[in-house]
PARO-7318 format. One line per field, with one value per residue: y, z, x of N, C-alpha, C in turn. Coordinates in steps of 0.05 Angstrom, whole numbers, m for minus. Each point is the difference from the previous one (the first is absolute). Layout:
N
nyy: (Y,...)
nzz: (Z,...)
nxx: (X,...)
cayy: (Y,...)
cazz: (Z,...)
caxx: (X,...)
cyy: (Y,...)
czz: (Z,...)
cxx: (X,...)
# end
This chain:
326
nyy: (m894,m1,27,m7,m11,m15,11,m25,m4,7,m24,m10,6,m25,12,22,m3,m2,20,15,m7,4,23,7,m7,10,22,0,m8,17,m6,4,21,14,m19,4,25,m15,15,18,m4,m6,m11,m8,m9,m8,m10,m8,m9,m10,m11,m4,m9,m13,m8,m4,m11,m13,2,m3,m22,m20,8,4,m19,m11,m1,m23,1,9,m10,m13,25,7,m15,5,26,m5,m13,19,19,m16,m5,25,7,m19,9,26,4,m12,m25,23,m14,6,m4,m23,m5,7,m14,m19,3,1,m20,m15,2,m1,m19,m11,3,m7,m22,m5,10,m17,m16,10,16,m24,0,m18,2,25,m1,m12,16,20,m11,m3,25,7,m14,10,23,m5,m6,21,14,m12,5,23,2,m14,15,17,4,m9,25,m9,m14,24,8,m16,m23,4,m4,m2,14,m20,4,13,m11,m12,m4,6,m19,18,m24,24,m10,m19,15,m9,m17,m5,m2,m15,m12,m2,m7,m16,m6,m1,m15,m14,1,m6,m18,m8,4,m12,m18,0,m2,m17,m10,8,23,m11,m24,13,12,m24,m9,21,m5,m25,8,18,m2,12,m13,m23,10,6,m25,3,m22,m6,3,15,11,1,8,16,6,3,13,14,3,6,14,10,1,11,15,3,4,17,9,m1,12,15,3,5,13,13,21,17,11,10,m22,m1,13,m19,17,m24,m2,25,m8,m22,16,16,m21,m9,25,2,m25,2,24,23,3,m26,0,m21,19,14,m8,7,23,2,m8,15,21,m4,m5,20,16,m10,2,23,11,m18,13,26,8,m1,m6,18,m13,m22,8,7,m23,m12,14,m5,m25,0,13,m18,m22,3,24,m7,m20,m23,6,20,m17,m20,16,8,m25,m6,23,m12)
nzz: (769,m25,m2,m25,4,m19,m9,5,m25,0,11,m24,6,8,22,m15,m9,25,8,m21,6,26,m4,m18,18,18,m14,m8,25,2,m27,8,17,m13,m20,6,2,m19,m16,m16,m26,0,23,m11,m19,19,12,m24,m5,24,m3,m26,7,20,m17,m18,19,7,m27,4,15,m6,m25,2,17,m21,16,m13,5,m25,5,14,m2,1,22,9,m5,10,20,2,m2,15,18,m1,1,18,12,m4,6,14,m7,11,13,m17,m19,13,4,m26,m6,16,m9,m25,6,15,m17,m21,12,7,m25,m10,16,m5,m23,9,8,m20,4,3,26,10,20,m9,m5,24,12,m15,5,25,m2,m13,18,18,m12,m4,26,5,m16,9,24,m11,m14,3,m19,13,26,m5,9,19,m21,m9,m12,m16,m9,14,m15,15,m19,m13,7,m23,3,m19,16,19,12,18,9,4,m19,m6,m1,25,m4,m25,10,20,m18,m14,21,5,m26,m1,22,m11,m23,12,15,m23,m13,20,0,m27,3,20,m17,m15,m12,m17,3,m2,m19,m8,5,m13,m17,1,0,m18,m3,23,9,m10,10,23,m7,m4,14,m23,25,m8,m17,20,17,m19,m7,25,4,m22,5,26,m10,m18,18,16,m22,m3,26,m3,m21,15,19,m20,m9,25,4,m23,15,0,24,8,14,m25,2,18,19,4,m27,m1,20,m14,m21,15,9,m25,m9,19,m3,m26,0,6,16,m2,m20,11,19,m18,m14,20,2,m27,1,22,m11,m25,11,18,m19,m17,19,11,m24,m2,23,m6,1,25,m24,m6,20,m10,m25,10,14,m22,m13,20,1,m26,1,20,m11,m24,11,m7,8,m9,m26,5,18,m17,m19,17,9,m26,1,23)
nxx: (1859,m8,2,2,m23,9,m21,m3,2,m25,m3,1,m24,4,m13,m5,25,8,m16,8,25,m6,m13,18,18,m16,m5,25,2,m21,m2,25,m1,m19,m1,26,m10,m12,14,m10,4,m26,9,22,m16,m16,22,8,m25,m5,23,m5,m24,11,19,m19,m16,22,1,m26,m2,17,m2,m26,m9,m13,m20,m3,m27,6,24,m17,m10,25,3,m24,4,24,m12,m20,19,15,m18,m9,26,5,m22,4,26,19,7,6,18,19,m19,m6,26,4,m21,9,25,m9,m17,16,21,m17,m14,24,8,m24,m3,26,m9,m20,19,15,m20,m10,m2,16,m18,m1,27,3,m17,11,24,m9,m9,22,15,m16,4,26,0,m16,16,22,m10,m8,23,m21,m10,16,m4,m25,0,m16,m9,5,22,m13,8,22,21,21,11,11,25,m4,24,m13,21,m17,m16,m6,m5,m8,m14,18,21,m5,21,m8,m25,10,16,m22,m13,21,m1,m27,0,20,m13,m23,12,13,m23,m13,20,m1,m26,3,18,m20,6,m18,12,23,m14,m10,25,8,m19,8,25,m4,m26,m1,21,m11,m22,14,9,m26,m2,m9,m9,m21,17,18,m18,m10,25,6,m22,4,26,m6,m20,17,19,m18,m7,27,2,m20,13,22,m14,m10,24,7,m23,6,0,m21,0,m24,5,8,m24,m6,m9,m12,2,m10,m16,m4,m2,m15,m14,0,m6,m18,m9,4,m11,m12,21,m5,17,12,m4,m15,22,16,m13,1,25,4,m13,10,24,m2,m9,18,18,m6,m5,19,3,m3,m25,10,10,m19,m12,11,m7,m23,1,8,m20,m17,9,m2,m23,m5,11,m11,0,24,m16,m5,0,m16,m10,1,m8,m19,m3,m1,m13,m7)
cayy: (m3,24,16,m4,m28,m4,m13,m20,3,m19,m24,m4,m19,m22,m12,m1,m20,m26,m5,m6,m26,m21,0,m12,m28,m15,1,m16,m29,m8,m25,m23,m4,4,m25,m14,10,m2,21,m6,22,21,17,18,19,20,17,20,19,17,15,22,19,13,17,23,18,12,24,23,2,0,17,27,8,4,m25,m6,m24,m8,m10,m24,7,m1,m28,m13,10,m14,m28,0,7,m24,m20,9,m1,m28,m11,13,12,m20,m18,9,7,27,19,1,15,28,12,3,23,25,5,8,24,24,7,12,27,19,4,14,28,10,m2,6,22,m10,m12,m15,m17,7,m14,m28,m6,4,m24,m21,6,m7,m29,m12,6,m20,m26,m3,m2,m28,m18,3,m1,m29,m7,3,m10,m24,7,m13,m25,6,m3,m27,m6,6,m14,13,m12,m4,22,m6,16,m1,m24,m21,8,m7,m9,9,m7,m27,m6,19,10,20,24,13,15,22,21,10,19,25,11,11,25,20,8,14,27,14,6,22,24,10,9,23,25,0,m16,15,21,m12,m4,27,6,m17,9,27,11,30,8,m5,21,24,m3,4,m25,m1,m23,m14,m14,m25,m19,m11,m19,m23,m15,m12,m22,m21,m12,m15,m25,m16,m12,m22,m23,m10,m15,m26,m15,m12,m22,m22,m14,m1,9,26,4,26,1,10,29,7,13,m20,m7,23,m3,m21,10,17,m18,m12,20,8,m22,m4,24,20,14,m19,m4,m27,m6,m9,m28,m18,1,m15,m29,m9,1,m21,m26,m3,m3,m26,m21,1,m2,m28,m11,16,22,24,4,28,7,m7,19,25,m2,2,28,16,m6,13,29,6,m8,6,23,6,m24,m22,5,25,m4,m14,19,20,m13,m4,25,10)
cazz: (m14,m15,11,m17,m6,m25,4,m21,m17,7,m18,m16,13,m17,10,m20,m20,13,3,m27,m8,14,m11,m27,2,10,m20,m24,6,13,m8,8,29,12,6,22,25,0,m16,m28,m18,m2,24,m6,m21,13,15,m19,m9,22,7,m19,8,25,m6,m16,19,18,m12,9,29,14,m12,m4,25,m3,5,m16,8,m22,m21,m12,m24,m24,m2,m12,m28,m16,m4,m19,m26,m12,m5,m22,m24,m8,m6,m22,m21,m12,18,2,28,2,m4,24,20,m8,4,29,10,m11,13,27,1,m9,22,22,m9,0,27,14,m5,17,28,5,20,26,16,24,0,m23,m23,3,m2,m27,m16,7,m14,m28,m1,3,m25,m19,9,m5,m29,m8,13,m11,m29,m5,m28,m8,20,13,26,24,m7,m11,m28,m6,m28,m13,11,m9,m25,m3,m10,m24,m2,m27,m4,17,14,29,7,28,5,12,15,23,5,m21,7,22,m9,m15,21,12,m19,1,27,0,m16,15,24,m9,m7,25,12,m15,5,27,0,m18,14,7,24,22,6,15,27,12,6,23,24,9,m23,1,m8,m29,m14,1,m19,m27,m11,m5,16,m11,m25,7,13,m21,m16,17,1,m27,m5,18,m9,m24,8,14,m20,m12,18,m3,m25,5,17,m17,m15,18,7,m22,13,12,14,13,25,m7,2,26,18,17,m13,5,27,m1,m13,20,20,m11,m1,27,13,m11,4,m20,m8,m13,m28,m2,22,m7,m10,23,13,m17,3,26,0,m18,11,24,m9,m12,20,22,m11,m4,26,12,m16,14,m4,0,27,4,m14,16,23,m10,m7,25,12,m16,5,27,5,m24,m12,m26,m17,4,m14,10,26,m5,m12,21,18,m14,m4,26)
caxx: (m25,m5,m21,m23,m5,m16,m26,m4,m24,m21,0,m24,m18,m8,m24,m21,6,m3,m29,m11,10,m15,m27,0,8,m24,m21,8,1,m25,m12,16,0,m26,m14,12,m11,m30,m12,m6,9,m21,2,22,m9,m17,18,11,m20,m7,25,1,m21,9,23,m11,m14,20,11,m16,0,26,20,m12,m12,m29,m15,m24,m15,m16,17,m12,m15,17,6,m24,m3,20,m10,m22,10,13,m21,m18,17,2,m26,m14,17,18,13,28,8,12,m21,m17,15,0,m27,m4,16,m12,m25,5,17,m15,m19,15,10,m22,m9,21,m4,m21,6,28,3,m9,22,m8,m24,m17,11,m5,m29,m10,8,m19,m26,3,2,m27,m15,9,m10,m29,m4,7,m19,m27,0,0,4,28,20,m9,m11,11,13,26,5,11,0,25,23,25,9,29,16,14,24,10,16,m12,m24,1,m27,m7,m28,m3,24,1,27,5,m15,14,23,m10,m7,24,12,m15,5,27,0,m15,15,23,m9,m5,25,13,m16,7,28,2,m6,m28,m4,11,m19,m22,10,1,m28,m8,13,m9,m13,1,27,2,m15,16,21,m10,m9,m30,m8,m24,7,15,m18,m17,16,5,m26,m6,19,m7,m24,6,14,m20,m17,15,m3,m27,m3,13,m18,m21,13,6,m25,m19,m25,1,m25,m1,15,27,m1,m12,18,14,25,17,10,19,24,13,12,25,21,8,13,27,17,m7,23,19,m9,m10,m17,m27,0,2,m27,m18,6,m10,m29,m11,5,m17,m28,m4,3,m20,m27,m6,m8,m22,m10,7,29,7,6,28,15,m2,18,28,4,3,26,21,m2,9,28,16,m15,11,m4,19,25,10,13,25,20,7,19,25,15,9)
cyy: (26,16,m3,m29,m2,m15,m20,6,m21,m23,m2,m22,m22,m11,0,m21,m29,m8,m8,m28,m23,m2,m14,m29,m17,m1,m18,m30,m10,m26,m25,m5,3,m26,m16,9,1,21,m10,24,22,19,20,21,22,19,21,21,20,16,24,22,16,19,24,20,14,23,25,3,3,20,28,10,5,m26,m2,m25,m10,m12,m26,7,m3,m29,m14,9,m13,m28,m1,8,m23,m21,7,m1,m29,m11,12,11,m21,m17,6,9,28,23,3,16,30,13,3,24,26,7,10,25,25,8,14,28,21,6,16,30,13,1,10,22,m8,m12,m15,m17,7,m14,m30,m6,3,m24,m23,4,m8,m30,m13,6,m21,m28,m4,0,m28,m19,0,m2,m30,m7,1,m15,m26,4,m14,m26,4,m5,m27,m3,10,m16,14,m16,m4,24,m9,19,1,m26,m23,11,m10,m6,7,m8,m26,m8,20,11,21,26,15,16,23,23,11,20,27,14,14,26,23,10,15,29,16,8,22,27,12,10,25,26,3,m15,14,23,m11,m4,27,8,m16,10,27,15,31,9,m5,21,26,m1,3,m25,1,m24,m15,m16,m26,m20,m12,m20,m26,m17,m14,m24,m24,m15,m18,m27,m18,m13,m23,m25,m12,m16,m27,m18,m13,m23,m24,m17,m5,9,28,4,26,3,9,31,9,12,m19,m9,23,m2,m22,10,19,m17,m12,20,7,m23,m4,23,20,14,m17,m7,m28,m7,m9,m28,m20,m1,m16,m30,m10,m1,m23,m28,m6,m4,m27,m23,0,m3,m29,m13,14,22,27,7,30,10,m6,19,27,m1,3,29,17,m5,13,30,7,m4,6,23,7,m23,m21,5,27,m2,m15,18,21,m12,m4,25,11,m10)
czz: (m14,11,m16,m7,m24,6,m23,m16,7,m20,m14,13,m20,7,m21,m21,12,3,m27,m9,14,m11,m27,1,9,m22,m24,6,13,m9,10,30,13,5,23,27,0,m16,m29,m17,m1,24,m4,m21,13,17,m18,m8,23,9,m18,7,24,m5,m16,18,17,m12,10,30,12,m11,m8,25,m2,3,m18,10,m23,m23,m12,m25,m25,m4,m15,m29,m18,m6,m20,m28,m14,m8,m24,m27,m11,m10,m26,m22,m14,21,1,28,1,m4,24,22,m6,5,30,11,m9,15,29,2,m8,22,23,m8,2,28,17,m3,19,30,8,20,28,15,24,m3,m23,m25,1,m4,m28,m17,6,m15,m29,m4,2,m24,m21,7,m7,m30,m10,11,m14,m30,m9,m28,m9,19,12,28,23,m7,m13,m30,m6,m31,m15,13,m11,m24,0,m11,m24,m3,m28,m6,17,13,29,8,29,6,15,18,23,4,m21,6,23,m9,m18,19,11,m19,1,26,0,m16,15,24,m8,m7,25,14,m14,5,27,2,m16,17,7,25,24,8,16,29,15,8,24,26,10,m24,0,m9,m30,m16,m1,m19,m29,m13,m5,13,m12,m25,6,13,m20,m17,16,2,m26,m5,18,m9,m25,7,15,m19,m15,18,m2,m26,2,17,m16,m17,18,5,m24,9,11,14,15,26,m5,1,28,18,19,m12,3,27,1,m12,20,21,m10,1,28,14,m10,6,m22,m10,m13,m27,m2,22,m7,m12,23,15,m16,3,26,0,m16,12,24,m8,m11,20,20,m12,m6,25,12,m18,13,m3,3,29,7,m14,15,24,m7,m6,25,13,m16,5,28,4,m23,m14,m27,m20,4,m14,9,26,m4,m11,20,19,m13,m3,26,7)
cxx: (m6,m24,m26,m2,m18,m26,m5,m26,m21,0,m27,m17,m8,m27,m23,5,m3,m30,m12,9,m15,m28,m2,8,m23,m21,7,m1,m25,m11,15,m2,m27,m15,11,m10,m30,m14,m5,5,m20,1,23,m8,m18,16,12,m20,m7,25,3,m21,9,23,m9,m14,20,14,m15,2,28,20,m11,m14,m30,m15,m24,m12,m17,16,m11,m16,17,10,m23,m4,20,m8,m22,10,13,m21,m17,15,2,m26,m12,18,17,12,30,6,13,m21,m17,14,0,m27,m6,15,m12,m26,5,17,m14,m19,15,10,m21,m10,20,m2,m20,8,28,4,m10,24,m12,m24,m18,9,m8,m30,m11,8,m18,m26,2,1,m28,m18,7,m11,m30,m6,5,m21,m27,m1,2,6,29,19,m9,m11,14,15,28,2,13,1,25,23,25,11,30,14,16,24,12,16,m10,m25,2,m28,m6,m29,m3,24,3,28,8,m14,13,24,m8,m8,25,15,m15,5,28,1,m13,15,25,m7,m5,26,15,m15,7,28,4,m5,m30,m5,11,m18,m23,8,0,m29,m10,12,m10,m12,2,28,4,m14,16,24,m9,m9,m31,m12,m23,6,15,m17,m19,15,5,m26,m6,18,m7,m25,5,14,m19,m19,14,m2,m28,m4,14,m17,m23,12,5,m25,m19,m27,4,m27,0,16,29,1,m9,21,14,26,20,13,22,27,15,14,26,23,11,14,28,19,m4,25,21,m12,m13,m20,m28,m1,2,m27,m20,4,m11,m30,m12,4,m17,m29,m5,1,m23,m29,m7,m9,m24,m8,7,30,8,7,29,18,0,17,29,6,4,27,23,0,11,29,19,m12,11,m4,21,26,12,15,26,21,9,20,27,17,10,28)
# end
């Protein structure tokens, strides 16, 4: 036997590609298999919207290590931006999405400058305060936002591609695939961002902020950029939510929705890229099913959340990936 044994090169892990293939296979075929298990297309559309919101939030929590309890503010601002654009500017769905992203993203960028030096509970509590300010403005500005009754009087408009028109206004399946295309582009950008040097720097800040600072990394600038980008993508999810319901209301800015987004991210797995989508799917499906039987559906969601935290501390998808790597 030779004194030196060659060490085999590590094999390329196929698990991320396998997970992505399963996720996209399920999403692409939802309109065909979901009715067979008692679901409906609008439910799948809501999973996409809330999944995008949870994955956007997770850029800040799971990959930067900063907790925000006020991300519903940017979700709601995105919804109002889209609704106001459709109602008062033009019947253009792309313009509505752009206005929603600009409104929520700009608010997050400006607010991020004020809190970027805060950490821990102070960071989280200040985000709650800003979220509640946005909520009460939307709640009390009846002439613009509709107040407690919400913003009505707008509908999503068909998409004109030049050579054809996609009727997302009356065709639920066409609208679902429109959402899926937007979701895919947004998730692809998030994935590229996390795979870039900037994304690796965010992971370094999450793991050890003091060591990252000693390496010369501008911590505050990176956290501010992470917060701003996360808010912009969350606002995109909010604009899609307004298109889904043809409606925007103040509860889209309330801290209770921020808590739901946190629950989705934690249940699915904060350290797993697709984890928040899994958490959003579980949350939305359980909410839809149990709320049809009892108004106390949140207690059942809370019980599921407690069980996941106790027995799957890395989240559902995070635990599965962890077992697969052992």
